C-alpha positions in Angstrom: -3.6 19.3 -11.3 -5.2 21.0 -14.3 -8.7 20.1 -15.4 -7.7 17.8 -18.2 -5.3 15.8 -16.0 -7.9 15.5 -13.3 -10.5 14.2 -15.7 -8.0 11.7 -17.1 -7.2 10.6 -13.6 -10.9 10.2 -12.7 -11.7 8.2 -15.9 -8.9 5.8 -15.0 -10.3 5.3 -11.5 -13.9 4.8 -12.7 -13.5 2.8 -15.9 -10.3 0.8 -15.2 -9.4 0.7 -11.5 -12.9 0.1 -10.1 -14.4 -0.9 -13.5 -17.8 0.5 -12.5 -20.9 -1.0 -14.0 -24.5 0.2 -14.4 -26.4 0.1 -11.1 -23.4 -0.5 -8.9 -23.1 1.6 -5.7 -19.5 3.0 -5.5 -18.3 5.2 -2.6 -15.7 8.0 -3.1 -13.9 8.9 0.1 -11.5 11.7 0.6 -10.9 15.1 2.2 -12.0 18.5 0.9 -8.4 18.9 -0.4 -9.2 16.4 -3.1 -12.5 18.0 -4.1 -11.5 18.5 -7.8 -10.7 14.7 -8.2 -13.7 13.7 -6.1 -16.0 15.8 -8.4 -14.4 14.5 -11.6 -14.7 10.9 -10.3 -18.3 11.5 -9.3 -19.1 12.5 -12.9 -17.1 9.6 -14.4 -19.1 7.1 -12.2 -22.4 8.7 -13.3 -21.3 8.3 -17.0 -20.6 4.7 -16.3 -24.1 4.2 -14.9 -23.0 3.7 -11.3 -24.5 5.3 -8.2 -21.7 7.4 -6.6 -21.7 7.8 -2.8 -19.5 10.7 -1.7 -18.0 10.7 1.8 -15.9 13.9 2.1 -14.5 15.3 5.3 -12.1 18.1 6.2 -8.4 17.3 6.6 -8.5 18.2 10.3 -11.2 15.7 11.3 -8.9 12.7 11.6 -6.8 14.5 14.2 -9.9 15.7 16.0 -11.2 12.1 16.1 -8.1 10.6 17.7 -7.8 13.6 20.1 -11.4 13.5 21.3 -12.5 9.9 20.8 -13.9 8.1 23.8 -13.5 4.4 24.5 -16.5 3.3 22.5 -15.3 5.3 19.5 -12.0 3.5 19.4 -13.2 0.0 20.3 -16.3 -0.4 18.3 -17.6 0.1 14.7 -20.8 2.2 14.4 -23.7 0.2 12.9 -24.1 2.7 10.1 -20.5 2.0 9.0 -21.1 -1.7 8.8 -24.4 -1.2 6.9 -22.7 1.0 4.3 -19.8 -1.4 3.8 -22.2 -4.2 3.2 -24.4 -2.2 0.8 -21.5 -1.0 -1.4 -20.4 -2.8 -4.5 -17.0 -1.0 -4.4 -15.1 1.9 -2.9 -12.6 4.5 -4.1 -10.4 6.1 -1.3 -8.5 9.2 -2.2 -5.6 10.1 0.1 -5.4 13.8 0.4 -3.6 14.9 3.6 -2.7 18.5 4.1 -0.4 17.6 7.1 1.2 14.2 7.0 2.5 14.7 10.6 -0.9 15.6 12.1 -1.1 12.5 14.2 2.5 12.5 15.5 1.4 13.7 18.9 -1.4 11.1 19.3 -0.8 8.2 21.8 -0.1 5.2 19.5 -2.2 3.0 21.8 -5.3 4.9 20.6 -4.4 4.3 17.0 -3.7 0.6 17.8 -7.1 0.1 19.5 -8.8 1.7 16.5 -6.9 -0.5 14.0 -7.9 -3.6 15.9 -11.6 -2.6 16.1 -11.7 -1.8 12.3 -10.2 -5.1 11.2 -13.7 -6.6 10.4 -14.5 -3.5 8.4 -11.3 -3.8 6.5 -12.2 -7.4 5.5 -15.6 -6.3 4.3 -14.1 -3.6 2.1 -11.3 -5.8 0.7 -13.7 -8.5 -0.2 -15.3 -6.2 -2.8 -13.9 -4.0 -5.5 -11.7 -1.3 -4.1 -9.2 1.3 -5.2 -6.8 3.4 -3.2 -5.1 6.5 -4.8 -3.7 9.8 -3.9 -4.4 13.4 -4.8 -1.3 15.7 -4.8 -1.2 18.1 -2.0 1.5 20.5 -0.7 2.1 18.1 2.2 2.9 15.1 0.0 5.1 17.3 -2.2 7.1 18.5 0.8 7.6 14.9 2.0 8.8 14.0 -1.5 11.2 17.0 -1.6 9.4 18.3 -4.6 7.4 21.4 -5.6 3.6 20.8 -5.9 3.9 21.1 -9.7 6.7 18.5 -9.8 4.8 16.2 -7.5 1.7 16.5 -9.7 3.7 15.6 -12.7 5.2 12.7 -10.8 1.8 11.3 -9.8 0.6 11.7 -13.4 3.5 9.7 -14.8 3.4 7.1 -12.1 -0.2 6.3 -13.1 0.7 6.1 -16.8 -1.6 9.0 -17.4 1.1 10.6 -19.6 0.6 7.7 -22.0 -1.7 7.9 -25.1 -3.8 5.0 -23.6 -3.2 4.5 -19.9 -5.4 1.4 -19.7 -3.4 -0.2 -22.5 -0.2 0.6 -20.7 -1.4 -1.1 -17.6 -2.4 -4.1 -19.6 1.0 -4.3 -21.2 2.6 -4.3 -17.7 0.2 -7.1 -16.7 1.7 -9.2 -19.6 5.2 -8.6 -18.2 4.0 -9.6 -14.8 2.7 -12.9 -16.0 6.1 -13.7 -17.5 7.8 -13.0 -14.2 5.1 -15.0 -12.3 5.6 -17.9 -14.7 9.3 -18.1 -13.6 8.2 -18.1 -9.9 5.6 -20.8 -10.2 6.6 -23.8 -8.1 9.4 -22.0 -6.4 10.4 -22.6 -2.8 13.3 -20.6 -1.4 13.7 -16.9 -1.6 16.9 -15.2 -0.5 17.3 -11.4 -0.3 20.9 -10.1 -0.1 22.0 -6.5 0.3 23.6 -4.0 2.6 23.1 -5.3 6.2 20.8 -8.0 4.7 20.8 -11.7 4.3 17.2 -13.1 4.7 15.6 -16.3 3.5 12.0 -17.5 3.4 9.8 -20.0 1.7 7.1 -19.3 -0.8 6.3 -23.0 -1.4 2.8 -23.5 -2.5 2.0 -19.8 -2.4 0.5 -17.8 -5.3 2.0 -14.6 -6.8 -0.6 -11.9 -7.6 -0.2 -9.2 -10.3 -1.1 -5.7 -9.3 -1.8 -3.2 -12.1 -3.8 -0.3 -10.8 -7.1 -2.2 -10.1 -6.6 -1.7 -6.4 -3.6 0.5 -5.6 -3.4 3.4 -8.0 -0.7 3.6 -9.1 0.6 0.1 -8.9 3.3 -2.0 -10.4 4.2 -5.0 -8.3 3.8 -8.7 -8.0 3.3 -10.1 -4.5 2.7 -13.2 -2.4 2.5 -14.4 1.2 5.6 -16.1 2.6 5.3 -19.3 4.7 4.6 -17.8 8.1 7.3 -19.8 10.0 10.0 -19.7 7.3 11.8 -16.3 7.6 15.4 -16.6 8.8 18.1 -14.0 9.0 18.3 -10.2 9.1 17.2 -7.3 6.9 18.1 -3.7 7.1 15.6 -1.4 5.3 16.8 1.5 3.2 13.9 3.8 3.5 11.8 5.0 6.5 8.3 3.8 7.2 5.9 6.7 7.3 2.8 5.7 9.3 0.5 7.1 11.8 1.9 10.6 11.5 5.4 9.3 12.3 8.6 8.5 10.4 10.4 5.4 11.6 13.9 5.2 10.1 16.9 2.9 10.2 14.8 -0.2 10.7 16.6 -3.5 11.2 14.7 -6.8 11.8 16.0 -10.2 12.7 13.8 -13.3 12.1 13.9 -16.7 13.6 11.3 -19.4 12.5 9.3 -16.6 10.9 9.1 -14.3 13.9 10.8 -11.0 14.5 13.1 -11.7 17.5 15.2 -8.5 17.3 14.1 -5.1 16.1 15.7 -1.6 16.1 15.3 1.8 14.5 17.4 4.9 14.6 14.3 7.1 14.7 11.0 6.4 16.6 12.1 2.9 17.7 9.5 2.9 20.6 6.7 3.3 18.0 8.1 0.4 15.9 8.2 -1.8 19.0 4.7 -0.9 20.0 3.4 -2.0 16.5 5.4 -5.2 16.7 3.5 -6.0 19.9 0.1 -5.1 18.4 -1.2 -8.7 18.3 -0.1 -12.3 17.7 0.5 -11.8 14.0 2.3 -8.5 13.9 5.8 -10.0 14.2 5.3 -12.3 11.2 5.5 -11.6 7.5 2.3 -11.2 5.6 3.6 -10.2 2.2 6.7 -10.3 -0.1 6.3 -7.8 -2.9 8.5 -7.0 -5.9 8.3 -3.5 -7.4 8.0 -3.3 -11.2 7.0 0.3 -11.9 10.2 1.7 -13.4 8.3 5.0 -13.9 8.8 5.4 -10.1 12.4 5.8 -9.1 12.3 8.5 -6.4 11.5 7.8 -2.8 8.5 10.0 -1.7 7.8 8.9 1.9 4.5 7.5 0.7 4.1 3.8 0.6 1.5 3.9 -2.2 4.3 4.9 -4.6 7.5 3.7 -2.8 6.6 0.0 -2.6 6.2 0.0 -6.4 9.7 1.5 -7.2 11.2 -0.7 -9.9 14.2 -2.5 -8.5 13.0 -2.8 -4.9 11.3 -5.4 -2.9 9.1 -4.9 0.2 8.1 -7.1 3.1 5.0 -6.4 5.1 4.6 -7.3 8.7 1.2 -8.5 9.7 -1.9 -9.3 7.7 -1.6 -11.7 4.7 -3.7 -11.4 1.6 -5.8 -14.6 1.5 -5.6 -14.8 -2.3 -1.8 -15.5 -2.0 -2.4 -18.5 0.2 -1.1 -16.5 3.2 -2.8 -17.2 6.5 -1.3 -14.7 8.9 -3.9 -12.6 10.7 -3.2 -9.2 12.2 -4.6 -5.7 12.5 -1.2 -4.6 11.2 0.0 -4.5 7.6 3.2 -2.5 7.4 5.2 -2.5 4.2 9.0 -1.9 4.5 11.2 -1.4 1.5 14.6 -2.9 0.6 16.4 -1.2 -2.3 18.2 -3.7 -4.5 19.3 -1.2 -7.2 22.8 -0.7 -5.7 24.4 -4.0 -5.0 21.4 -6.0 -3.9 20.2 -9.3 -5.3 17.2 -11.6 -5.2 17.7 -15.3 -5.5 14.9 -17.9 -6.2 15.9 -21.5 -5.3 19.5 -20.5 -5.5 19.3 -18.9 -8.9 19.7 -15.2 -9.5 16.3 -13.6 -10.3 17.2 -9.9 -9.9 20.5 -8.1 -9.4 21.1 -4.3 -9.0 17.4 -3.9 -9.4 17.2 -5.5 -12.8 15.5 -8.8 -13.7 17.9 -11.4 -15.2 
């Protein structure tokens, strides 16, 4: 990204996404591949009066950790990590992988142990201000079937940074979200219909949350937590899940009384099944999300963007977001996307809410 684009991106992160205030301690975490954005964000936080805390590592260190880590590295959190998390007022994490398949040869049980151990840390971080974003790299561009320049432009547009006033554009989307949420207030039954899919669930008493780049950057979704025992039926997902250095494709799940009772995948099925057995909550739904960012229309193999695609919905297995009223607990939170843009439909209490990816 050129200098002006990088500075605009950093200003969005510091002043809108994390809304930094004077005296706050805000961490910036990323790899050396994201150094231009880390530096620009560091400067933007200083201008806002905050204390930036930079935590930068090389792209190879994550693979080195999972390759060399001993039992205590995987199963416990270092005291310094907990101390830092408690001291921070907020955190900005910048994804910046140079090889998105670097962990594909790692035993998934090691990643599972690490995820379980880190769950208390995740709760500490999510209880405060946080923002998660992505800096364009060759690896992400390749996954998206784009050149680096094309992907940089895609990221810029997805964040509304091509608009005269990005913050105003996100505020306008927030107003649209509130209109959609008003239609969903008091709703009970949700039905998702599409290719290989007929799935129902209840959202009775649950709260829909608007997401507009104050956590995920970019954003563009409304989401809630389904009643944990309510999912019934089958869903066939249209896009692969890219997680843990692996691509899990052709996923089909069948639910009974809220629990996944049948699961299959055409690629990396064994890894899917290992994640479903992660803990007691990993076979239940923790989130129903509706994508509203119509500036994102292309699948990129990156969930930060793909779950926001306007005209799609996503369901996450595992951990609920407490603010929605969801109570499912798990070390897992896996978003899986269903494309409704080509013959799909979303019904709320028997009434059509969205068809072919368009709200009615």
